[in-house]
N, C-alpha and C positions, 0 to 999 in steps of 0.2 A: 253508229247506225244512222241511216237516213231518217230525217224527221217524219213522224207519223201524225197525221191529222187527227187520228182517233184518240190521241193522248195516252196511248198504251205505255205503262210503266213497268210491267213485270219483266223479269230478266229473261232475255231471249236465249234460245239454245245456241250451241256452238255453230250448228249448221246454218241457222238464221243469221248469226253474226257474219259468217263467212260469205253468205250470199248478198247481204245488204249493207254491211258496214263500209265506211270509207267512200261512199258514192252519193251523189245528190243529183238525180236526173233533172230536177227543177232548174238547176243552175247550168245544165248542159243541154238546153233546148230539148229536153225529153229523152236524150240518148241515155241508155242504161249505164254504160261504163264511162268513167272519167277519161277523156281522150289523152293522147300523148301531147304533152306540152314540151316544145323545144324552144330554147331561147337563153340568151345570156343577158341582154339588156332589157330592163324594165323601165318604162317611161313614167315621168312625173309631169303633171299638168301645170303646176305652178311652183314658184320658188318656195312658197310656204309649205307645199307638200314635200318638196325635196328636203327642206330643213327639218320638218317634223318627223320624217321617216316612219310614219305611222300606218302606211298602207300595208296590205297583206304581204306583198312581195316587193323586195327592194333590188335584188340581183339574182340571176339564175342559179348561181352556185349555192345559194341558201335553201333552195327547194322550189317546188312549184306544185300545182294541184295534183299532178300525177304521182309525184313522190309522196305527198302528204296523204293521198288516198290509201297507200300501202301502210304508212306509218300509223294511221288511225285504226286500221284493222288489227295490226300486230299489237298495238297498245291495249286494245280491248281484250284480245286473246290472252295476253300475258298478265293482265291485271296491273299494268304498269302506269307510271305517271306520264311518261312520254316515250316515244321511240324515234330513232333516226335510221333512215335507210342509207347504207353506204355501199361502195362498189363490190365488196366481196366479204366472205366470212372471215378471211384473214384480216381485212381492214377493220372489221368489227372487233376482233380480238385485240389488235394493236391499239386502236383508239381507247378501248376500255382500260387496258393496262396503263397507257400513258396518262389517262385521266386520273389515275390513282397514285401515280408515282412521280418522283423527281430525283435528281441526283442525290445520292446518299441514302436513299430508301432501300428496302428489302422486299422481295416478292417471293411467295411460295407457289409453286406450280405443280399440279398433279403429274406424277411420273407417266401417266397414261395419256397425256395431252396430245392433241392434234399436232403432228410433227412440224408443219410450217410455223405454228405459234411458238413451239418450243425453240425453233431456230431463231425466231425473232428475239426471244428473250436472251438466248446465248449470244447472238450476233449483233444485236442492237442495244438492248437495255443495259447489258454489262458494259458495253463500250461507252454508254452515256453515264456511267457511274452508279448504276443500280445493281445491287447484289442479287443474284438469282439462285434460288435453291429449289430442289424438287422433293416431293413427299410421296409416301405410299398412298395410293388412291383409297385404300381401305382403312386409313388411319382414324377417321371419325373424330371423336372428341380429343383423341391424342394429339391433334394438331396444336393444341395449346402448349405442348412441351417444345414445339419448334419455333413459336413466335418470339421475335426479338423486339426490343423497344422501337426499332425503326421499320418493322414489317407493316406495310401499308396496303398490301393487296394479296389475295389468295385466289388463284385460278383453278376452277374445278371443271370437269367434263364428265357428265354422267349419262350413259356409260361411256367409258373410254372408246374411242373410235376404232381401235384395233384389237384390244384385249377385253373390253366390255365389262370392266368392273363398275358396279354401282356405288356411288359415293353417298355418304350420309350428309345430305345438304343441311338439315337443321343443326346437326352437331358442328359441322364446319362453320356455319354462320355464327353460332353462339361463340365458338372459340375465336373466330376472326374479330367479331365485334368487341369481345372482352379485351382483346389486345390492340384495339384501335385500327383494325384493318377492314377493308371492304371485301366482300365475296363476289367474284365474277363467276358465272356458270354458263358453260356452253350447252345449250339445250337443243342442238340440231337434231339429235336422234329421235327423240320422242315427240318433238314439237310441243307447243303449248296446249294442244288438244289432250295430251296424255301426261303432261308434267308441267308444273308451274313453280319454278324455283323461287320467284319473288314471294310467293305465299308461304314458302318454307324458310324465309329469312335472307335470301340472297339480295344483294344491292343492285347488281347489273346482270342482265341476261343477254347473251349474244347468240346469233344464229348464222350459220352458213345458209342463207336463204337460197343460194344456188341449188341446194339439195331439195328438201321436201316442199318448201314454199313455191319455188319455180316449178319443179316437178316434171320438166320436159327436156332437161339437159341442154338448154339453148340460151341460157343467160347467167351472168354472174351478179350476185348481190349479197349483202349482209345486213343484219339488223342489230341494233343495240337498244334494249329496253331497260329503263331504270326506275328506281324509286325517286321521289321528289328531291330527296337530299343529294342524290348522286347526279341528277340531271345536268346541273349547271356546269360541272367539271367536264362531263362527257361532251356536251355541245360546244364548250369552249375549245377543247382540243380538236374536235372535228372541224370547227371553223378555222382554227389556226393552220391546220394541215391541209385545208382545201379539199377534203374528200367530198365528192358529190356523185350521185347516181343519176344518169340521164333519164329523161322521160321515157325513152324507148325501153330501157331495161326495167324501169319501174312498172311500165304497163305489162310486161311479161310476168313480173312478180305478182301483180294484181290478178292477172288471168289465172295463174296457178293457185293462188289462195282461194279462189271461188270453189275449187273442187277438192281442197285439201282434206276435208272430213271424209269424203267418199274414198279418195285415194289412200289415205292413212288406214282406213278400215280394211281395204283390199290388200294393201301391202302387209299389214299386220297379220291377217289371216294366212296369206300365202307364206310369209316368212316363218310363222310358227309351224305350219304344216311341213315345210321343207326341213326346218330344224329338228322337229320330232322324228321325221323319216330318217334323217341322217344319223340320228342316235342309234338306229337299228342296224346300220351298215357295218360290216366287219372291218373295213379299212379305216373307219373313223374312230379315233381314240377319244375325242372330246368335242362337244359342241358348246360354243360360248354364246349363249342367248339368255339374257336375264329373266325372261318370262318362263323358262323351263324350270321345273322343280329341281333338276340336277345342278343348276347354277348356284355357286356358293353365296351369291347375294340375292337369291330369289325372294327371301323374306323382306329384305329392304326394298326391293323393287315393288313388291305387293303393297307395302306401306305407303310409298311416295308416288307411285305411278298408277295411272288408270288404263294404260295400254302400252303397246310396244311398237317399235319401228321396223323398218324393212331390212335392217342391217344386222348381221351377226357373223361370228367366226366359227371355224371348225379346224381341228387338228387331225391330220392323217398320220398313219403309222410312219415311222422313219423310213426314208427312201432317198436315193440319190437325185440330183438335179434332173437327170433324164426322166425320172418318173413324174416330176412336177411338170416338165414340158409335155410329157405324154398326156397328163391330166388336162391341161388347159389348151393345148395347141389345136385340138380337133373338135372343140366344142361347137355345137350347132345352134343352140338357143342362147346360152350364156355367152357374154363377151368379156374381154379384158379391157379395163380402163379405169382411170382414177375418177374420183368423185362418186356420187351415187344419188339416188332420189328420183331418177327418171322412170319412165314406163318400161325400160329395158332392163333385164336382169344382168348383173355383172358378177364375175368371180375373179378375184385377184390374189395371186400368191403374195405373201407378206413376209418380210424379214425385218425383225425389230430388235435384234441383239444390240445394235448400237444406239437405239432410241430409248433405252431404259438405263437409269443410273442408280435408282434406289431399290427397286425390286427387279432384279435381273430376270429375263424371260428364260425359264428353265425347261420348257417343253422340248423334247428331242425330235418330235415329229414335225411335219411341214404344216405351217399355218396358212389358212386361206380366209379371205373376207368375202362374204356374199351379200349382194343387194338383190332382193327378190322383187322383180318387177310385176308386170300385169299379164304375163303370158299364162297359158294353161298349166296347172300344177302337174298334170301327167306328162306334159312335154318337158317341163323342167326336171322332173324325176328321171325321165328317160335319158336326158342329156347327161345328168350327173351319174346315173348308173353306168353308162358307157364310159364316162371319164374315170370312174372308180375301177372299172375293169381294166382299162388301159394302165392305170396307176399300179394296180396289183401285178400285172404282167411285167412291168418295168422295174419292179423292186429288186 
């Protein structure tokens, strides 16, 4: 938060934190927002200053006031010790994993993990001598049976970004810590407004800030928030790898964060309305949204979350590929595209048969992932209604 002359000490609301945290107009000539700082070289006035290296900034790659303005906001939201802004959500995942692992170690990754993170584990960590294993996202306390003496990290994602299983974070944390491992949680879906894994026992929380934090589909970023114990390892790996987010990208993240509470509320309401409506449609076999009572993990979601995100899945009755094309090709309001979190609604057909190794995907119907944006609900329903009719005709 910016400093208050009134000496106010009571805990501010999330909305107030998002509006005021991470900026200090008094240091920016009265301008509300921290400006974009661009630069590599930072100057020292004297030899003593150079040798002491005690000034706030030493070199551009280590950060600047624009990047730190974002980090302070996310740290406060997550209840973290520190946060680091990095170039993408995948960078956040890779740094977090490497901060916990070395050659000869073992890592357990949820079978519902974000696919690029999964590919990093298979394609890089194993090559570097780390054994990679996957686990059932609903395993909970049963994780303890999978831990090996050299297991040093557990990666969770709650809910999974394609199949939307909710993970029991307190149980995973307890099992991981008992075995000497750290728990990393991808919290991109709910954001820290509706879910705070560090308070449930996680050691590191990562975000694809590209999604809800940016909120406009126009910038890449990731964040890593940690406990005090995990911070040194994360910052060491980040520094060694040279990951840095530019002031321009950081400014766009800061801009998005200011409206996060309002946008999350609207995305949540629209997504729930659309998910509830889809459950009534004849062509829909199943809707995968943890906030719906029909979801198998609904009770766990109610226990650990205070809200829900914009993203959910649904399964349509079995049909050939031509029906999938008929469903998506003529959409007028929804668009097809990777990522999510922007103001525009997206609907993406998904095939995950090769992305699961522990819990095979057994649904026979066609899976779609929807991100519900900020368009009018009736317009979204009309677009999906027409798509469902096309799908039914093509079956």
